[in-house]
DRENSEPA-522907 format. One record per residue (C-alpha): residue in three letters; x, y, z; residue number from 1. Coordinates in Angstrom, 2 decimals. Example, Ala and Ser with C-alpha at 12.3 -4.5 7.8 and 13.67 -1.06 7.14 Angstrom:
rec r:ALA	east:12.30	north:-4.50	up:7.80	k:1
rec r:SER	east:13.67	north:-1.06	up:7.14	k:2
! end
This chain:
rec r:UNK	east:-17.63	north:16.52	up:43.85	k:1
rec r:UNK	east:-18.05	north:15.54	up:40.21	k:2
rec r:UNK	east:-19.23	north:12.46	up:38.37	k:3
rec r:UNK	east:-22.29	north:10.28	up:38.29	k:4
rec r:UNK	east:-22.90	north:10.47	up:42.06	k:5
rec r:UNK	east:-22.55	north:14.28	up:42.30	k:6
rec r:UNK	east:-26.34	north:14.87	up:42.27	k:7
rec r:UNK	east:-26.74	north:12.64	up:45.35	k:8
rec r:UNK	east:-23.95	north:14.49	up:47.09	k:9
rec r:UNK	east:-25.51	north:17.87	up:46.30	k:10
rec r:UNK	east:-28.95	north:16.72	up:47.42	k:11
rec r:UNK	east:-27.66	north:15.40	up:50.77	k:12
rec r:UNK	east:-25.39	north:18.37	up:51.38	k:13
rec r:UNK	east:-28.28	north:20.80	up:50.91	k:14
rec r:UNK	east:-30.72	north:19.04	up:53.25	k:15
rec r:UNK	east:-31.06	north:20.63	up:56.68	k:16
rec r:UNK	east:-32.60	north:17.55	up:58.27	k:17
rec r:UNK	east:-30.27	north:15.37	up:60.29	k:18
rec r:UNK	east:-31.87	north:12.28	up:58.75	k:19
rec r:UNK	east:-32.77	north:11.87	up:55.10	k:20
rec r:UNK	east:-34.48	north:8.67	up:53.96	k:21
rec r:UNK	east:-34.53	north:7.94	up:50.24	k:22
rec r:UNK	east:-35.84	north:4.96	up:48.32	k:23
rec r:UNK	east:-33.51	north:3.33	up:45.84	k:24
rec r:UNK	east:-35.84	north:4.59	up:43.09	k:25
rec r:UNK	east:-35.54	north:8.16	up:44.40	k:26
rec r:UNK	east:-31.75	north:7.86	up:44.39	k:27
rec r:UNK	east:-31.86	north:6.58	up:40.82	k:28
rec r:UNK	east:-34.10	north:9.51	up:39.87	k:29
rec r:UNK	east:-31.56	north:11.92	up:41.38	k:30
rec r:UNK	east:-28.72	north:10.25	up:39.50	k:31
rec r:UNK	east:-30.60	north:9.91	up:36.25	k:32
rec r:UNK	east:-29.49	north:6.29	up:35.92	k:33
rec r:UNK	east:-29.87	north:2.87	up:37.51	k:34
rec r:UNK	east:-27.82	north:1.94	up:40.56	k:35
rec r:UNK	east:-25.57	north:-1.09	up:40.15	k:36
rec r:UNK	east:-27.03	north:-4.45	up:41.15	k:37
rec r:UNK	east:-24.76	north:-4.52	up:44.22	k:38
rec r:UNK	east:-26.54	north:-1.44	up:45.61	k:39
rec r:UNK	east:-29.79	north:-3.44	up:45.58	k:40
rec r:UNK	east:-28.49	north:-6.68	up:47.08	k:41
rec r:UNK	east:-25.30	north:-5.99	up:49.09	k:42
rec r:UNK	east:-25.51	north:-3.81	up:52.19	k:43
rec r:UNK	east:-21.70	north:-3.55	up:52.08	k:44
rec r:UNK	east:-21.98	north:-1.42	up:48.93	k:45
rec r:UNK	east:-23.36	north:1.29	up:51.22	k:46
rec r:UNK	east:-20.17	north:1.31	up:53.32	k:47
rec r:UNK	east:-19.17	north:4.46	up:55.09	k:48
rec r:UNK	east:-15.44	north:4.64	up:54.57	k:49
rec r:UNK	east:-13.69	north:7.87	up:55.43	k:50
rec r:UNK	east:-14.23	north:10.27	up:52.52	k:51
rec r:UNK	east:-10.53	north:11.16	up:52.57	k:52
rec r:UNK	east:-9.46	north:7.52	up:52.29	k:53
rec r:UNK	east:-11.98	north:5.87	up:49.98	k:54
rec r:UNK	east:-11.71	north:6.01	up:46.23	k:55
rec r:UNK	east:-15.27	north:4.73	up:45.72	k:56
rec r:UNK	east:-17.20	north:7.61	up:44.16	k:57
rec r:UNK	east:-20.55	north:6.32	up:45.37	k:58
rec r:UNK	east:-19.58	north:6.31	up:49.07	k:59
rec r:UNK	east:-17.76	north:9.64	up:48.70	k:60
rec r:UNK	east:-21.08	north:11.18	up:47.63	k:61
rec r:UNK	east:-22.55	north:10.79	up:51.11	k:62
rec r:UNK	east:-19.40	north:10.84	up:53.24	k:63
rec r:UNK	east:-18.33	north:14.18	up:51.74	k:64
rec r:UNK	east:-21.83	north:15.41	up:52.62	k:65
rec r:UNK	east:-21.07	north:14.32	up:56.22	k:66
rec r:UNK	east:-23.61	north:11.50	up:56.18	k:67
rec r:UNK	east:-23.59	north:7.84	up:57.18	k:68
rec r:UNK	east:-25.63	north:5.54	up:54.95	k:69
rec r:UNK	east:-27.68	north:2.74	up:56.50	k:70
rec r:UNK	east:-29.51	north:0.65	up:53.91	k:71
rec r:UNK	east:-32.68	north:-1.33	up:54.46	k:72
rec r:UNK	east:-32.56	north:-3.45	up:51.34	k:73
rec r:UNK	east:-35.81	north:-5.28	up:52.09	k:74
rec r:UNK	east:-37.63	north:-1.95	up:52.23	k:75
rec r:UNK	east:-35.51	north:-0.61	up:49.33	k:76
rec r:UNK	east:-34.55	north:2.50	up:51.31	k:77
rec r:UNK	east:-31.37	north:4.14	up:52.58	k:78
rec r:UNK	east:-31.18	north:6.27	up:55.70	k:79
rec r:UNK	east:-28.56	north:9.03	up:55.47	k:80
rec r:UNK	east:-27.75	north:10.30	up:58.98	k:81
rec r:UNK	east:-25.70	north:13.43	up:59.53	k:82
rec r:UNK	east:-22.35	north:12.77	up:61.24	k:83
rec r:UNK	east:-21.20	north:14.75	up:64.22	k:84
! end
């Protein structure tokens, strides 16, 4: 995985825990840039399309790491649960 979301992918792929909870600020720190506004206000941005079918680089970062993202936008956190 390459591109702006590669650091998130690497971080999630290298975690042994089945559940990883990150704040939006922690994700931005990993990426070294600000997430788009949609990531802060639209739970659909955190969709979990099949990594082989989606062209969205942000969702590929967690789906290729075999994770499902579940945002809690009020708490400003995202729960990344290991699939399978």
